[in-house]
N, C-alpha and C positions, 0 to 999 in steps of 0.2 A: 589662696592654692594649696594643694597637697601636692608634694611631688616625692613620689619615692618616702622616708621616712622624714623628708625636711618639712618646714615651715616657712612660707614666703609671703611678705607683706604683698596688699593690693593697693594698686596705684592711688584710690583715692587714701587709704591710710599714711602714702608716701607723701601725699600733697598735706594732708592734715598736719604731718609731722612735721614738715616746712613752714607752714604758717604757723604753728605752735612754736618752732625754736626761735622763729623773725620776732614773734610778738615777744616773747621771753628775753630776748636778747635785747629788744628794744627797752622793755620794763627796767631789766638793770643797767641799761644805758642811762636811762634818765635817773635811776638813782644815784647813780655816781654822779652825774652833773649837780646834782641837787646836794648830795651829801660833802663832796671831796671840798668843793670850794671854802664851805664854811668850817670845816673840820679844824681842828688844832692838829700839831706834829704827828702827836701818837694816833689820831684817828685819821689821818691821811694814808701812814703807812699799814694800817688794817685795812683800807680801801684800796691802797694798790695791791695788799697780800689779795684780797677778796677776788678782784680783777684778775691778777694773774692767775689764782685758783681757778676761777671762771672760765679764763681760756684755756687753762690745762685741762681742765675736766670736761669740756666740751670736745675738746680734739679725741680726748679717749672714749667718751660716749657716744660720739656722734658720728666717729669715721668710717663708720657702713653706709650713713645718708650724706657723702658731700655738700651735697645742697644745704640741706638743712643744718651741716656743720658749719656754714658760712653764712646762711640765714642767723644763726645764733652767734658765732662766733666778731662777725664783722661791726653788729651796732656795740657790741660789750668793749670792744677795740676803739672803735671810734667814740664812746661815750668816755673812756678812760684818756686816752690822747687828748681829747676835747677839753676833760677837766686838769691833765695838768696844764695844756696850754694856757686857759685862763684863770690857774692859779697865779700868775704873775712872777713865781719865783726863779730867776734865771737856772738855780739847778733842776728844775721839772722839765726844762727844756730838754736837757740831756735826758732826762727820763721817759722824754716821749719817743726821743728815738730809739732808747734801749726797749722800749716795751711797744714798737714797729718790729724793729728785731727778731724780740722772741717771739712776737705774733707770728711774723712769716717763718720762724721755724717749727713752732708750734702747729701752725697750717701743713705745712709741708710732711710735716711728721706724721699730722692725720690725714693729709692723701693719701701717705703710703702706709699707715696701717688698714686705711680703708681697703687702699685694693691686695695686700694680703688677705683681710679678710672675706673679700669677696670672693678672690682668688680660691681661698679653704673654701670658700661656702660653692661656689661651682664647681669643685673638686669632689666635695663631700655629695654635692646633687648630679655627679655625672657617676661616683660609684654607687650612689642609690637607684641608678636609673640601670646601670649595666647590673647589678646585684638582681632588682626586679625581671628585666631582660633573661637575666641568667636564672634564676626561679622558674621563669615562666617555662625557658624550653625544658629545664629537666622534669617539670612537670608532664609538660608534653611528651618528652621521653620516658618518664615513667608508665604513662599511660599508655605508650603505642607500644611498647616491647615487655618483655618479659623480666626486664632489670629493674633495679628500684635502689636507693641510694640511703644509708641508715647512718645514724649517728647516737651513741652514748655520752654520757656525764661521766664524771671522774668516779662517780659510785655505780658505772656499770647500766644505769636504766636509761632506757632508747629515749631519745627525744627527737629523732626522726624515723620515718618508716615503720612505724607500729601498724599504721590502714594496710600495708602491704604486708608485711608478717603474718595480719591477723588472716587477709583473703590467703596468702600461702596455705594456712592452716584450715581454712574453712570455718573459720570463729570470727563473731562480731568484736569488734576495737574496743567497742565499749565493755564487752565481757573481759578482757583482758586488762582495760584499767581498773574495773571494779575489783578485780580480784588481785590488784595492786604489783602482780608480778609481772613487770615490764622491762625487768633487764632480758637483754639478749639470751640468758641461758635457759632462765626461765620459759621464754616465747618457745625457743628453739627446743627443749626436751619437755614439757606438757602437751598432751595430756598422760603419755605413757611412760615418763621418768625418760633417763639417760638413753639418747639415742646413736646409730653408728656415725661416726665422723665426729661428733660431737668433743670428744676428748683434748683433740690436737688444737683447738679454735679455744678452748678455755684453757688449755697452756699459755698460748698466743697472749689471752685476755688478760691471764694474771702477770706473765712477765712482761707485759707490753711491749711486745715486740712485733712487726707487721705480719701479717700472713696472708697468702694469695692463694685462691682457685681451691678453695677447701671444699671437698663434698660431703653433704649433710644427708640424713634420710630421717624426713620429719614423718613423725604417725600423726596424718590429718584423720578427721573423721571419715571419709570415706574410704581411704586405701594411702598405703604410703608414698609420699612424694618427696624427691630431689631436690637440693637446689647446691648453687654454687655460690661462694661466698666467700668474699676478699676485706682486709682492712688494715688499716693502721693506725698508730698512736697519735693524737693533738698533742701541741704545748704549748702554752702563749710564751709571751714574749721573754717573760723571768724564767722558761723553761720548765713553768712548772705542768705536769699533766692536767689534763681537762678532760680528756676521753678516746674515744675511738671513732674513727668516721670509715665508712668503707660504704662499698657494692656486692648486692646480692641479686643471683637469679633464679630462675625457676628452671630449671633443665629436666623436669621431667620428662617431656615429651622427645627429648632427644636421648633421655636414658633408656626411655621404652622403645623407640627407635633401636638402637643398639642393642638392648637387653632382643631385640628381635630378628636384628641384624645376626646375631649371634647365633640365635638359636634355629635360625634357617642356614648356617654355614655348618652347622653343628648336626642337623638332624634332616631325617627324610620328610620330603613334605608330603610323600603319599600317605606312610605309615606312622609318623611320627616319633619313630626309632631313631636311634643313633645312626648318623651316613658314617659313609667309610672314612672321612677325614677323623671325625671326631673318635669313632673306632681304632685308629690308627695311634691317635693321644692317647687311649685309654690303655692301649698295650706298651707305649714308651711307658707309661705310669708302673705298671706292671715290672719291666724293669727294672729299675729305681728301685721297687721294692723286693725284687728277688734277692734273697739271701743265701746262706750256707744251709739251709734247713729246706732248700728244693722250692720248686717252682708255688706260687701264691695262688695261682689257678691255674687252670684248662683254656684253651681257643676249638670252639665248634666253628664247622664249619657246614652251612647242608644246603639242598636247594630242593626243588618242588620236583617229583616227577611228572611226566606228562603235565604240565602248567602248559605248555606252547597250545598244543592241543586243545586245553580249557579257552584258553586265552582266544583262540582263532574261532572256534566253534559259538563259543557264548558270546565273544564279544569282549573288548577292551574295558570297558565298565564291570561287568562281572568279574575280569583277571585283577581288576585293582580292588573291586572289594575281599575277592580272595587274599590279596598277599596282605589287606590291611586285618584281616582275620589273622590269617598265621601268624601277625607279629602279636596279635593279642593274646593268643593262646600261646605263643611261647613265652612271652611275659608272666601268664600265668603261671606256666611248668617250673621255671628257672627260681632261681632263689632272691629275694629281696635286693641282696648284693652285686648280683650278676647284671651284666648289659647286655641285650640285644641291640642286633645293628641289622639295619638292613644294606648289605654290598651294593646292590645294582641287581636290576630283573627280578629273578627270584631266589636270588642269593643270601642268606642270610649269614649273621655270623655271631657268637656269643662270644664273650668273655667271662668264663665260670669261675667266680672268686670261690664259689661252695663246692667245686669239685677239682682240688688238688690233685690228687693222684689217680691212678687209675681205676680204683674200685669205684669211687665215687663216682668218676668220669662215667663209667660205663651205666653206672644206675640213672644217672640223669641223660644220658642218651637214648637209653630203654625209654625212660618214661616222655621223651619226647616222640619219640615213635609211636609209643602207643597213643598219644595223645591225638596221632595225626589218624586213628582208626575212624573216630568221629568225623560224620561230614560237617564241613563248615555251612554256616548260615551264612546265605549271601543276600536275604532280604528275602525276595520273591520264591525263590529257590534254593537248592543245598548243592556242594559241588566238594567230592571225595578226593582227595591225592596225598599222597604217600613224599616220604622224603627219604634221603640218605645223608647221614653225616660223617665227616672227617675230624677226627681229635688229633691235637698238637699240644707240646707243653713248653713254653716258654724259657728260653735258657735250652734246654736237654735236646728241643727239635729244631731249635731258631736263636739266632741271636741278635736279630732287627725283626722289624715289623713285617718287613717284606718276606722274607726267609722263612720267618713264623707261617704266615699264612698260605705260603707256597705249602709248606708240609702239611697244612691240615686240608688245603685244596686237594694237595696228593693223595692222602688219605679217603677224602671223598672218592675221589675218583675212582680207587681199588674198591672202596666197599658200593658203587654204582657196578661196575664190572662184575661184582659176587654177587649180583641179583637185585641188588635196590631194595629199599625197605631194613638195611640194617646199617650198623656204625663199625668204624675202623679208624685203629690206633696207627698213628705216622710211624714207620719203622725205615731202620738205614735200606733194607730190601728196595723198602719203595724208591728210594731216592736212588739208588744204584738201576732201577729199573725205569724207572724217569731218565735216566742218562742215556741209558742204551734206547729207549724211545727216540730221544730228541737227534744221536746219532743215526740211529736207522732212517729217521723223515730226513737227515740229508741225504743219507745214502739214498733216498728213493726217488729226491729230486732229481739226484744224478744220475738215476739207473738208465735212463733213455739214453742220454750222452755219453754213459760209457758202454752202453750196447751191453747190458747186465738182462733186459726185458727181453724175452720170447715167448713165440706161441707154439703151443702144443695143439694138436688136431684129433678129436675123438668122435668115430663114425657113427652116425643115426642110421639106423635097417631098417629097409621097408619090412614090414611085419606078414606082408605076401610074398613079395617075390624073394626077402632076405638079403636084398642087394642093398648097398651103400647106398645112399640118396643124399646126403649132405655130411659134412662134418661141421662140430661147436668147437670153434676156436678158443682156445682155454690161456689165459695169461700167466705167463711164470717167472721168477726171479731168482736167477744165479748170486747170489751174492760172492763178494771175493774173497770175504773173512768166513762169513756164516753159512755158508754152501746155500742150498734149496731152502728159500722161504716162504712159507706157506701162504697160497692166497688167501686163506680166511684170515691172515694175519696182515699182511700187507696190505691188501685192497681197502679194507674199511679206515687204515692210516693215511691211506691217499685222500680215502673222500674226505679225513677229517682235516687234513694240512690243503685243500684244494688242489692236489694236482693231479686228481681224478681225471678231470676233463680234458688235459694235455695227454696223459696216457692213453682215456679214451680215445683219442681220435687217432694216436700212434697205432691202436689195436684194429681200429675198424680198417685204417689205408692198409696195413699190413695184411692184414685177413685177406680184404680184396684182392690185393696183390697177389697173394698165392692164390687163391679161387681161380681168378683168371686163367693158371696152367692148368686146371683141371679140365676133365671133359666136361662139356657142356651142361649134360643133364646135373652134374652137382651144384649146392649152392652151401654157404658158408653162413653160421648161425656167430653172431655175436652178441655177448651179455653189455648190455649197457645199463650204466650206475643213473641214479635221480637224478646226481650233480649234473650230469650232462644236460638235462634238459631245463635247469632253471635260467639258463642265457637264452635260450632258444638256439642256441650255437649248432646242436645238433644237425639240424638241416643242411647246414653248408658244410659240416664237415664231409658228413655223406654224399652228396654230390659231388665234392671236389674229391673224394677218395675214388667213386663210380668215373669219375671223367679221365683222373690219371692213371687209373689200372685197364678201362675198357669193360670191366665187368659188368653184365646184365643189371638193371637193378632188381629183377625178381629173383636174381643168386644171391639176393643176400638178404639175410633173415636178423631182426634186431628183438632178442630177449631183452623183455622189462618185467622186471617182480612188481608187484604190487605197492612198494615203497614209493615209487616215482609217480603213483598216481593220487599220494595220501594228500600232500601239502597245497597243491593248487592243481585239481585235479581236470579242470576244466581247460587253462591253459596246454597241459600235457595232453589231453585228448584233441586237440587243434593241431596241436604238433606232429602227432600222430595220423591223424589226416591228412597232413601235408605230405608225409613219408609215402603215405600208401599211394595218394596223387603220383608220385615219383616212381611207383612200380616197387618200392622195397616191402618184403613180409614181416609181419609183425606177429611175435610170439608170446602169449602171456607164461613164464615161468614161475614155478614152484608152485604151480595151481593145487588149491586146496587145504594151504594151510593160513592165508589170510581170514579176515570175518567179512568182508564185503565183493568177494571174489565176482559173486553173482552180478553184483551191481554192476561192476563195471563190465560186464560181457555185455550187460544192455546197453552200454553210453561207447562203447568202442567193438565194431567187427574185426575181432582178433581172426589172425591165418591158423593159428595153433592154440594148443594149451598142453603143458610139459607138467606132466603128474612130477609130483615132490618124491624124492627115493625114501623118504622117511613108508610113505602109503606101501610102496615095491616093498621093501623089504620086511614089510610088516604081511603079508597077504596069504601066506603060507599057514602061517597059525593064528591070525584074528580074522573072524568071519568076519567083523565091524568092519576093517580095512580093505576086504575084499568087495563091502557092500559099497564102502564109498567109491573106488575106483569103477564098479560095474556104471554106478550111476554116472560118474564120470563122462565114461564111454557113450552112455547114453544121451546126458548132453551133449556131446563132440557130436555125435549120428544130428540131433535134433538141429541143431546150429551149424551143421555142414562142418565143423571144424575137424583139422588134423591131429590127433591126440598122441602125445609122445610120452613114454613112461620111461623115467631116468631109473638108474641104478639097478638095472639087471645082471646078476651075476651066476644065476646055477637054471638049470633045466626046469626046475620045478615053478619057478618065477616065470619063465618065460611060456611055459604050458600054458599057465593060470592066464599070464596076457592074452595069447593067443586066444585060448577060448573066448576072451570077451571082446577081440575082435580089435586090439590096439593097434593105431595106424603107423604107428613107429617107435622101435625101441633102441635105447641105448645105454651103455653099461658095461664093466670087464668082462663081460661074459662074450662078448662080441673083439671089442678092443680097449688096451688101456691108450691114453693120450698119445699120441706120437708125434714125432719132429716133424716140420715142412718135408724134410727129404724125407720121412719115409713113407708120405702116403703114395708115391707111385708107388712102391714095392708092395704096400698093401694092395693096391688097385689091382695088380697085376696077379698077385698071388687067390684073389678072389674071382679074375677073371678066368684061370686057368682052372681053380675047383669047381666053377660051374660050368666050364666047359666037359671038363674031365667027367664029371661025375652030377649029372643035373640032380638027380636023386638025393644031394647031399646038401643043397644051397641052403639046408636050415641051418648046417653048422659051419658057418663061413669060417672063421679065425679061431671059434675056441680051440685055448691050448697054441695056436701056432704062435711061432716067432715074429715079431713085427717086422715085416720089409724081406721076409726071408726069402 
C-alpha cells in the first residue's frame, strides 16, 4: 500500500515473513544440534560464534518485525542452548547461561531498535501525509486565487510555478520549457526585454537577499499586466544556497482599478478634461518650476456666455454635449504642453505653458475667442456660444493656487463687464476695485439698519389734465463715506449678493406708508426685481404692506421688466395674476427694449406700458423712433392699456407725445425726484397754479423749485 512517499508491506507479506523466519530459525537450530555435539573444540567455537552472529544479526535485520525476529531467534537460541546442554561438558553449562543472558539482551535491544524504527517510520508517514495535505491545500489555494508559489534552484531556474507564470504572460508553459528560458529573469523579461520593476528583483537575486511586494509590469501578448512578487533565499542544513522561494500575485485588476480611481479623481467625468483638483496640483507644480526668469506659464479662466439659456431651452443633454464640444475645441486651440480643465459648470481653466508673457497670452486668448465664432456641432443640431477670458500669471498675480485663480477670475469678471467676448489681464487696479466692491457689499447689507436707504418720488402726470396722478418711488442710498451712490451701481449689486429681496420688501412698505398719507386719487409705483419673484414671497410682502399701512390695493402699482419673466415665465405669470386678484396694478416697464414684449402682452393683461426713455430722447430727430412710439400708442389703445412715456425733458418732446395721445408723462420737464417731505409742497403748488390760471395747467412745475 502506498502512503505519501513511503512503501509499507501488506498483511500477507508480513505473515510470509514470520513463517519464513520460523522455518529458517528452525533449520539453523537443527543444524546446530547436529553439528555441535560431534565437533571438536575448534568446531564448537566456530559453531558458537555462528550462533551468536545469527542471534545478533537477526536482532538487527528483523527488529522492524518483532514477531518474525522472535520466530527466527527463539529456535536458534533454543537449538544453541540445547546443543551446549547435551554436550556433557561442565563448562558448557556456564556457556548456556551466558547464551541466555546474551540472547535476552539482544532481544531487548532488537525490540528497542524496532520501536525506534517504527516510530521513525510513523513520523515519516505523518510528515508525508502532512506534506501531501499541504500540497493539496496549496494547489487549491493557487487555483482559487490570483497568488501562486514559485521556487528556483541554485542556478535560478524555476522548479515550481512555471505554469502560473506562463498563464500570467498568456503563453503556453511548454513553449517556455522548449525555449529553455526557465529562469525567473527570462520569464519576466520575455518577450520584450527588460521591463519596469524587474531591476530591483534581479539585484536581490544576485545578492541572495529577500525582497517583498515588488511591483513588476510584464508585457503579455494582449496588453501589459502587473504582478506583485516576494521571495527569500533558502539554504540547506549545511548553509549552502539552494535557490529562492516566494509568492507572486496577479494585481492587474487592482492596478487597473487604482488607475481608474486616480483618473476619476483627477478628471471631469463629463468632458474627460482635468478637474479642479488636478488643475490645482498642476498649478502647484508650476510654482515649483518658476524661477528668476519669470512665470513658466499663464493661467486662463473662461466661461460661456448665455450657457444657462441654452441649457434651459434645449435641455441638459444638449447642454452636456455643448460642454464636451467646448472642451474638445479648447484642446485643439491650445498647445500640446498646455492643460485644459473644467472647473465646474460652464467654467474652464487653462494652464498655458505655451504662453509665458502677455504677448503670447494675448495671441492665445484671441485664438480661443475666434474659435468660438464657429457654431458647435451637437449631433442633431448646432449651438453658437461666446466666451470671455481672464488671464493671470503665477508669482506675479498670485503666490498660491487660490490667490492665482481669484486673480484670473477677477480678470474674467472685468472682461464680461466690458462687453463680453473679450479678454483681460489681471491688474492691481482690479484687486483694489474688488476690495472696494466687497466693502460696498457689506455696507449695502447694513444700509437698511443704518438708515442710509431712502426713497424719492417722481410724479407721473396725466397728459389730458396735466395733473399728477401718481408718484414713482425711486430708491436712493446715501453712503456715509462715498456720498450718494448711483442706483445703477448698487441695485445690481444688491441683486448679486441676494440683498434685493429684503431691500425690495422695505421699499414696498415705505412707499405704501407714504402713499397712505396722500390724497385718495394718487397712487404709488414701485419697481420690483426679478429676484423678488423667485420664491413667491412678493405676494406676502404686498399683502403685509397694504394691511399695515391701510393703503387701498388699487393705489399700488408694481413695475416689472421683461427680465422678471425670462427665467420662469409661467410661475411669474401665476404670481402676477394673484397680485391682480388682490387689486394691485401691474405695469410693464422699459417696453420696447426686449425681444419678446408682445408675447408677454398675450400671456398677461398688464394695466400699463412704460415706454423706455431711450425712445423719448430720440423722437425729435429719429423718425424710426417716432414711428415706434406711434405704434406703441396704437397698441395701447387696442389693448386698453395706459401708456406712460419716461424721460420727458423739453417742450418738443412734450408736444410730440401729446400729439400721439400718450396717456401719462414722466420726466424732469415736470419734476425731478423729490423727498417724501416735499410731496405735500409739490401738490400744494400744483393746486395753486391750477386754480390761479387754469390755462397754464400744461406747464405745472417746469422751472419751479420743488416744495416752493
